[in-house]
N, CA, C and O atoms as a GROMACS GRO file, in nm:
protein
  372
    1MET      N    1   2.404  -1.310   2.542
    1MET     CA    2   2.391  -1.273   2.408
    1MET      C    3   2.239  -1.228   2.375
    1MET      O    4   2.206  -1.127   2.313
    2SER      N    5   2.152  -1.330   2.433
    2SER     CA    6   2.028  -1.329   2.426
    2SER      C    7   1.955  -1.144   2.478
    2SER      O    8   1.876  -1.063   2.430
    3TYR      N    9   2.021  -1.153   2.571
    3TYR     CA   10   1.973  -1.023   2.649
    3TYR      C   11   2.019  -0.898   2.550
    3TYR      O   12   1.938  -0.809   2.526
    4LEU      N   13   2.128  -0.897   2.504
    4LEU     CA   14   2.163  -0.791   2.401
    4LEU      C   15   2.081  -0.813   2.305
    4LEU      O   16   2.010  -0.716   2.279
    5LEU      N   17   2.063  -0.912   2.237
    5LEU     CA   18   1.928  -0.914   2.100
    5LEU      C   19   1.793  -0.896   2.156
    5LEU      O   20   1.713  -0.812   2.114
    6GLY      N   21   1.772  -0.983   2.258
    6GLY     CA   22   1.635  -0.930   2.288
    6GLY      C   23   1.579  -0.819   2.352
    6GLY      O   24   1.462  -0.784   2.337
    7VAL      N   25   1.665  -0.760   2.430
    7VAL     CA   26   1.617  -0.634   2.479
    7VAL      C   27   1.681  -0.515   2.414
    7VAL      O   28   1.607  -0.421   2.384
    8GLY      N   29   1.816  -0.508   2.388
    8GLY     CA   30   1.894  -0.368   2.318
    8GLY      C   31   1.848  -0.368   2.194
    8GLY      O   32   1.802  -0.262   2.153
    9GLY      N   33   1.849  -0.498   2.097
    9GLY     CA   34   1.818  -0.500   1.947
    9GLY      C   35   1.678  -0.482   1.946
    9GLY      O   36   1.648  -0.407   1.853
   10VAL      N   37   1.605  -0.510   1.996
   10VAL     CA   38   1.456  -0.484   2.009
   10VAL      C   39   1.437  -0.317   2.011
   10VAL      O   40   1.372  -0.249   1.932
   11ALA      N   41   1.507  -0.278   2.114
   11ALA     CA   42   1.479  -0.121   2.147
   11ALA      C   43   1.548  -0.034   2.035
   11ALA      O   44   1.498   0.072   1.997
   12LEU      N   45   1.655  -0.082   1.989
   12LEU     CA   46   1.701  -0.021   1.865
   12LEU      C   47   1.594  -0.027   1.741
   12LEU      O   48   1.545   0.071   1.684
   13LEU      N   49   1.573  -0.139   1.719
   13LEU     CA   50   1.492  -0.147   1.616
   13LEU      C   51   1.340  -0.067   1.630
   13LEU      O   52   1.290  -0.029   1.524
   14GLN      N   53   1.270  -0.041   1.749
   14GLN     CA   54   1.145  -0.019   1.780
   14GLN      C   55   1.209   0.143   1.748
   14GLN      O   56   1.155   0.208   1.659
   15ALA      N   57   1.301   0.190   1.808
   15ALA     CA   58   1.349   0.353   1.814
   15ALA      C   59   1.363   0.387   1.682
   15ALA      O   60   1.319   0.498   1.654
   16GLY      N   61   1.408   0.327   1.596
   16GLY     CA   62   1.434   0.317   1.457
   16GLY      C   63   1.293   0.338   1.392
   16GLY      O   64   1.275   0.447   1.339
   17PHE      N   65   1.190   0.245   1.390
   17PHE     CA   66   1.085   0.244   1.340
   17PHE      C   67   0.994   0.378   1.391
   17PHE      O   68   0.927   0.452   1.318
   18SER      N   69   1.010   0.387   1.536
   18SER     CA   70   0.948   0.542   1.551
   18SER      C   71   0.982   0.646   1.510
   18SER      O   72   0.901   0.737   1.497
   19PHE      N   73   1.111   0.659   1.479
   19PHE     CA   74   1.181   0.762   1.389
   19PHE      C   75   1.149   0.776   1.277
   19PHE      O   76   1.111   0.889   1.244
   20ALA      N   77   1.153   0.685   1.192
   20ALA     CA   78   1.099   0.678   1.062
   20ALA      C   79   0.934   0.718   1.036
   20ALA      O   80   0.886   0.765   0.933
   21ILE      N   81   0.871   0.687   1.150
   21ILE     CA   82   0.700   0.734   1.130
   21ILE      C   83   0.717   0.860   1.164
   21ILE      O   84   0.634   0.921   1.096
   22ILE      N   85   0.785   0.950   1.240
   22ILE     CA   86   0.791   1.065   1.266
   22ILE      C   87   0.832   1.120   1.156
   22ILE      O   88   0.759   1.207   1.108
   23LEU      N   89   0.952   1.087   1.088
   23LEU     CA   90   0.999   1.182   0.974
   23LEU      C   91   0.901   1.162   0.846
   23LEU      O   92   0.893   1.239   0.751
   24ALA      N   93   0.833   1.049   0.864
   24ALA     CA   94   0.749   1.027   0.740
   24ALA      C   95   0.617   1.110   0.736
   24ALA      O   96   0.550   1.121   0.633
   25THR      N   97   0.583   1.174   0.863
   25THR     CA   98   0.445   1.231   0.880
   25THR      C   99   0.482   1.374   0.917
   25THR      O  100   0.399   1.462   0.942
   26ARG      N  101   0.602   1.387   0.917
   26ARG     CA  102   0.632   1.539   0.942
   26ARG      C  103   0.559   1.651   0.826
   26ARG      O  104   0.564   1.631   0.704
   27GLY      N  105   0.510   1.739   0.873
   27GLY     CA  106   0.446   1.832   0.776
   27GLY      C  107   0.303   1.819   0.718
   27GLY      O  108   0.241   1.899   0.648
   28GLY      N  109   0.269   1.705   0.762
   28GLY     CA  110   0.151   1.655   0.686
   28GLY      C  111  -0.006   1.716   0.770
   28GLY      O  112  -0.119   1.702   0.722
   29GLY      N  113   0.023   1.778   0.887
   29GLY     CA  114  -0.076   1.862   0.949
   29GLY      C  115  -0.171   1.793   1.031
   29GLY      O  116  -0.277   1.838   1.073
   30SER      N  117  -0.117   1.666   1.052
   30SER     CA  118  -0.169   1.574   1.184
   30SER      C  119  -0.097   1.562   1.296
   30SER      O  120   0.008   1.624   1.311
   31PHE      N  121  -0.142   1.488   1.377
   31PHE     CA  122  -0.055   1.476   1.488
   31PHE      C  123  -0.005   1.327   1.511
   31PHE      O  124   0.019   1.285   1.624
   32VAL      N  125   0.009   1.257   1.409
   32VAL     CA  126   0.080   1.135   1.385
   32VAL      C  127   0.198   1.101   1.431
   32VAL      O  128   0.230   0.994   1.481
   33GLY      N  129   0.286   1.230   1.407
   33GLY     CA  130   0.416   1.205   1.465
   33GLY      C  131   0.428   1.243   1.600
   33GLY      O  132   0.520   1.194   1.665
   34LEU      N  133   0.350   1.323   1.654
   34LEU     CA  134   0.361   1.350   1.794
   34LEU      C  135   0.278   1.222   1.895
   34LEU      O  136   0.296   1.207   2.016
   35GLY      N  137   0.181   1.135   1.802
   35GLY     CA  138   0.113   1.021   1.860
   35GLY      C  139   0.220   0.897   1.851
   35GLY      O  140   0.213   0.826   1.952
   36ALA      N  141   0.310   0.857   1.763
   36ALA     CA  142   0.431   0.789   1.755
   36ALA      C  143   0.535   0.819   1.860
   36ALA      O  144   0.606   0.736   1.918
   37MET      N  145   0.533   0.947   1.875
   37MET     CA  146   0.665   0.993   1.967
   37MET      C  147   0.599   0.953   2.114
   37MET      O  148   0.672   0.887   2.188
   38LEU      N  149   0.478   0.985   2.158
   38LEU     CA  150   0.412   0.925   2.291
   38LEU      C  151   0.411   0.813   2.275
   38LEU      O  152   0.443   0.764   2.383
   39LEU      N  153   0.389   0.725   2.192
   39LEU     CA  154   0.386   0.584   2.218
   39LEU      C  155   0.505   0.528   2.228
   39LEU      O  156   0.516   0.436   2.309
   40ALA      N  157   0.618   0.569   2.153
   40ALA     CA  158   0.751   0.523   2.179
   40ALA      C  159   0.787   0.561   2.316
   40ALA      O  160   0.855   0.480   2.378
   41VAL      N  161   0.757   0.654   2.365
   41VAL     CA  162   0.817   0.716   2.505
   41VAL      C  163   0.780   0.619   2.620
   41VAL      O  164   0.852   0.580   2.711
   42LEU      N  165   0.648   0.588   2.595
   42LEU     CA  166   0.613   0.458   2.686
   42LEU      C  167   0.655   0.337   2.634
   42LEU      O  168   0.720   0.262   2.706
   43GLY      N  169   0.630   0.309   2.527
   43GLY     CA  170   0.615   0.155   2.463
   43GLY      C  171   0.762   0.088   2.456
   43GLY      O  172   0.769  -0.034   2.470
   44ILE      N  173   0.886   0.168   2.435
   44ILE     CA  174   1.018   0.110   2.427
   44ILE      C  175   1.049   0.062   2.563
   44ILE      O  176   1.078  -0.057   2.583
   45PRO      N  177   1.045   0.152   2.659
   45PRO     CA  178   1.101   0.107   2.784
   45PRO      C  179   1.021  -0.008   2.845
   45PRO      O  180   1.082  -0.102   2.895
   46ILE      N  181   0.864  -0.007   2.843
   46ILE     CA  182   0.779  -0.121   2.865
   46ILE      C  183   0.802  -0.226   2.791
   46ILE      O  184   0.788  -0.328   2.859
   47THR      N  185   0.835  -0.250   2.666
   47THR     CA  186   0.858  -0.366   2.580
   47THR      C  187   1.027  -0.414   2.643
   47THR      O  188   1.038  -0.524   2.698
   48ALA      N  189   1.122  -0.341   2.631
   48ALA     CA  190   1.268  -0.382   2.702
   48ALA      C  191   1.260  -0.437   2.833
   48ALA      O  192   1.334  -0.532   2.858
   49PHE      N  193   1.162  -0.383   2.943
   49PHE     CA  194   1.142  -0.452   3.045
   49PHE      C  195   1.063  -0.590   3.030
   49PHE      O  196   1.098  -0.694   3.086
   50VAL      N  197   0.962  -0.577   2.955
   50VAL     CA  198   0.914  -0.726   2.929
   50VAL      C  199   0.981  -0.841   2.892
   50VAL      O  200   0.978  -0.954   2.941
   51ASN      N  201   1.050  -0.791   2.787
   51ASN     CA  202   1.149  -0.877   2.720
   51ASN      C  203   1.266  -0.917   2.800
   51ASN      O  204   1.314  -1.031   2.790
   52PHE      N  205   1.312  -0.830   2.875
   52PHE     CA  206   1.434  -0.868   2.985
   52PHE      C  207   1.353  -0.970   3.119
   52PHE      O  208   1.419  -1.040   3.196
   53LEU      N  209   1.240  -0.961   3.122
   53LEU     CA  210   1.152  -1.050   3.244
   53LEU      C  211   1.140  -1.188   3.147
   53LEU      O  212   1.162  -1.293   3.208
   54LEU      N  213   1.112  -1.199   3.018
   54LEU     CA  214   1.079  -1.294   2.956
   54LEU      C  215   1.214  -1.404   2.930
   54LEU      O  216   1.212  -1.527   2.927
   55ILE      N  217   1.334  -1.303   2.912
   55ILE     CA  218   1.443  -1.398   2.888
   55ILE      C  219   1.482  -1.435   3.010
   55ILE      O  220   1.510  -1.555   3.016
   56ARG      N  221   1.498  -1.356   3.143
   56ARG     CA  222   1.536  -1.393   3.247
   56ARG      C  223   1.450  -1.538   3.322
   56ARG      O  224   1.499  -1.623   3.396
   57ALA      N  225   1.323  -1.527   3.276
   57ALA     CA  226   1.257  -1.662   3.337
   57ALA      C  227   1.252  -1.743   3.267
   57ALA      O  228   1.190  -1.840   3.312
   58ASN      N  229   1.297  -1.756   3.151
   58ASN     CA  230   1.346  -1.845   3.054
   58ASN      C  231   1.491  -1.882   3.037
   58ASN      O  232   1.522  -1.942   2.935
   59ARG      N  233   1.574  -1.855   3.118
   59ARG     CA  234   1.740  -1.867   3.098
   59ARG      C  235   1.779  -1.983   3.137
   59ARG      O  236   1.888  -2.026   3.097
   60LYS      N  237   1.674  -2.080   3.249
   60LYS     CA  238   1.736  -2.209   3.269
   60LYS      C  239   1.682  -2.298   3.192
   60LYS      O  240   1.741  -2.405   3.183
   61ASN      N  241   1.588  -2.285   3.136
   61ASN     CA  242   1.511  -2.381   3.016
   61ASN      C  243   1.537  -2.318   2.912
   61ASN      O  244   1.441  -2.244   2.889
   62PRO      N  245   1.646  -2.303   2.809
   62PRO     CA  246   1.645  -2.267   2.674
   62PRO      C  247   1.552  -2.357   2.557
   62PRO      O  248   1.522  -2.322   2.443
   63GLU      N  249   1.528  -2.447   2.609
   63GLU     CA  250   1.398  -2.491   2.485
   63GLU      C  251   1.270  -2.466   2.499
   63GLU      O  252   1.180  -2.499   2.421
   64SER      N  253   1.258  -2.400   2.609
   64SER     CA  254   1.113  -2.325   2.582
   64SER      C  255   1.105  -2.247   2.498
   64SER      O  256   1.199  -2.175   2.465
   65PRO      N  257   0.958  -2.244   2.431
   65PRO     CA  258   0.932  -2.154   2.333
   65PRO      C  259   0.919  -2.001   2.361
   65PRO      O  260   0.815  -1.941   2.332
   66TYR      N  261   1.011  -1.949   2.410
   66TYR     CA  262   0.968  -1.793   2.455
   66TYR      C  263   1.014  -1.716   2.349
   66TYR      O  264   0.999  -1.595   2.367
   67VAL      N  265   1.069  -1.750   2.236
   67VAL     CA  266   1.108  -1.643   2.145
   67VAL      C  267   0.986  -1.600   2.059
   67VAL      O  268   0.990  -1.484   2.018
   68PRO      N  269   0.874  -1.679   2.023
   68PRO     CA  270   0.759  -1.617   1.941
   68PRO      C  271   0.692  -1.504   2.090
   68PRO      O  272   0.667  -1.386   2.066
   69ARG      N  273   0.674  -1.556   2.215
   69ARG     CA  274   0.624  -1.461   2.258
   69ARG      C  275   0.720  -1.312   2.294
   69ARG      O  276   0.677  -1.209   2.344
   70LEU      N  277   0.835  -1.335   2.259
   70LEU     CA  278   0.929  -1.223   2.249
   70LEU      C  279   0.880  -1.112   2.120
   70LEU      O  280   0.876  -0.989   2.116
   71ALA      N  281   0.854  -1.200   2.038
   71ALA     CA  282   0.824  -1.133   1.879
   71ALA      C  283   0.697  -1.067   1.896
   71ALA      O  284   0.675  -0.959   1.841
   72LEU      N  285   0.611  -1.127   1.970
   72LEU     CA  286   0.446  -1.059   1.977
   72LEU      C  287   0.467  -0.950   2.064
   72LEU      O  288   0.387  -0.859   2.043
   73VAL      N  289   0.556  -0.928   2.163
   73VAL     CA  290   0.528  -0.824   2.263
   73VAL      C  291   0.630  -0.742   2.194
   73VAL      O  292   0.595  -0.626   2.210
   74SER      N  293   0.747  -0.748   2.121
   74SER     CA  294   0.835  -0.656   2.060
   74SER      C  295   0.730  -0.597   1.921
   74SER      O  296   0.743  -0.479   1.891
   75LEU      N  297   0.655  -0.661   1.860
   75LEU     CA  298   0.580  -0.608   1.722
   75LEU      C  299   0.475  -0.542   1.772
   75LEU      O  300   0.421  -0.473   1.685
   76ALA      N  301   0.412  -0.536   1.902
   76ALA     CA  302   0.313  -0.475   1.945
   76ALA      C  303   0.312  -0.274   1.937
   76ALA      O  304   0.211  -0.204   1.930
   77LEU      N  305   0.424  -0.236   1.942
   77LEU     CA  306   0.450  -0.089   1.953
   77LEU      C  307   0.477  -0.067   1.816
   77LEU      O  308   0.436   0.046   1.789
   78PRO      N  309   0.533  -0.130   1.704
   78PRO     CA  310   0.540  -0.099   1.573
   78PRO      C  311   0.423  -0.100   1.491
   78PRO      O  312   0.413  -0.032   1.388
   79ALA      N  313   0.300  -0.204   1.553
   79ALA     CA  314   0.190  -0.224   1.494
   79ALA      C  315   0.100  -0.128   1.552
   79ALA      O  316   0.008  -0.098   1.477
   80ALA      N  317   0.099  -0.069   1.670
   80ALA     CA  318   0.026   0.027   1.715
   80ALA      C  319   0.045   0.174   1.620
   80ALA      O  320  -0.048   0.244   1.580
   81GLN      N  321   0.186   0.195   1.598
   81GLN     CA  322   0.235   0.315   1.515
   81GLN      C  323   0.176   0.300   1.400
   81GLN      O  324   0.090   0.386   1.378
   82LEU      N  325   0.192   0.215   1.313
   82LEU     CA  326   0.159   0.183   1.194
   82LEU      C  327   0.006   0.191   1.178
   82LEU      O  328  -0.038   0.236   1.073
   83ALA      N  329  -0.083   0.149   1.281
   83ALA     CA  330  -0.228   0.155   1.289
   83ALA      C  331  -0.258   0.313   1.298
   83ALA      O  332  -0.340   0.364   1.222
   84LEU      N  333  -0.197   0.375   1.380
   84LEU     CA  334  -0.210   0.531   1.380
   84LEU      C  335  -0.208   0.566   1.255
   84LEU      O  336  -0.316   0.596   1.203
   85THR      N  337  -0.102   0.572   1.188
   85THR     CA  338  -0.073   0.626   1.082
   85THR      C  339  -0.155   0.571   0.936
   85THR      O  340  -0.167   0.647   0.840
   86ILE      N  341  -0.205   0.443   0.933
   86ILE     CA  342  -0.290   0.424   0.835
   86ILE      C  343  -0.447   0.478   0.904
   86ILE      O  344  -0.516   0.553   0.835
   87LEU      N  345  -0.476   0.453   0.984
   87LEU     CA  346  -0.616   0.527   1.052
   87LEU      C  347  -0.623   0.666   0.986
   87LEU      O  348  -0.710   0.691   0.903
   88VAL      N  349  -0.515   0.772   1.030
   88VAL     CA  350  -0.530   0.898   1.001
   88VAL      C  351  -0.504   0.915   0.831
   88VAL      O  352  -0.573   1.007   0.789
   89SER      N  353  -0.448   0.871   0.759
   89SER     CA  354  -0.426   0.859   0.604
   89SER      C  355  -0.544   0.812   0.544
   89SER      O  356  -0.580   0.865   0.439
   90VAL      N  357  -0.613   0.715   0.596
   90VAL     CA  358  -0.730   0.667   0.551
   90VAL      C  359  -0.866   0.762   0.564
   90VAL      O  360  -0.950   0.782   0.476
   91PHE      N  361  -0.863   0.806   0.683
   91PHE     CA  362  -1.000   0.864   0.720
   91PHE      C  363  -0.977   1.030   0.733
   91PHE      O  364  -1.060   1.116   0.764
   92ARG      N  365  -0.841   1.043   0.700
   92ARG     CA  366  -0.791   1.190   0.669
   92ARG      C  367  -0.844   1.287   0.822
   92ARG      O  368  -0.908   1.392   0.819
   93LEU      N  369  -0.802   1.225   0.929
   93LEU     CA  370  -0.836   1.299   1.035
   93LEU      C  371  -0.732   1.408   1.065
   93LEU      O  372  -0.748   1.485   1.160
   0.00000   0.00000   0.00000
């Protein structure tokens, strides 16, 4: 169950967030959608692999605090995409 939520659920949430950023910036004349897509193409598989390794390393000791590490790894891609969107909208690049 932890693999399903920690790897699959996070991948679906990141894909949904990436899709929302791409749709929100469509037609604005900037390359934010393309940047979000390129970040997602690389970031989602890397995040899934890192989360898989974190869950697998901590499966024998379920009391270890690996959930905050999973959250930090999982929020890196949406934070980068949101920062790109804010950067372009604030500085009108």
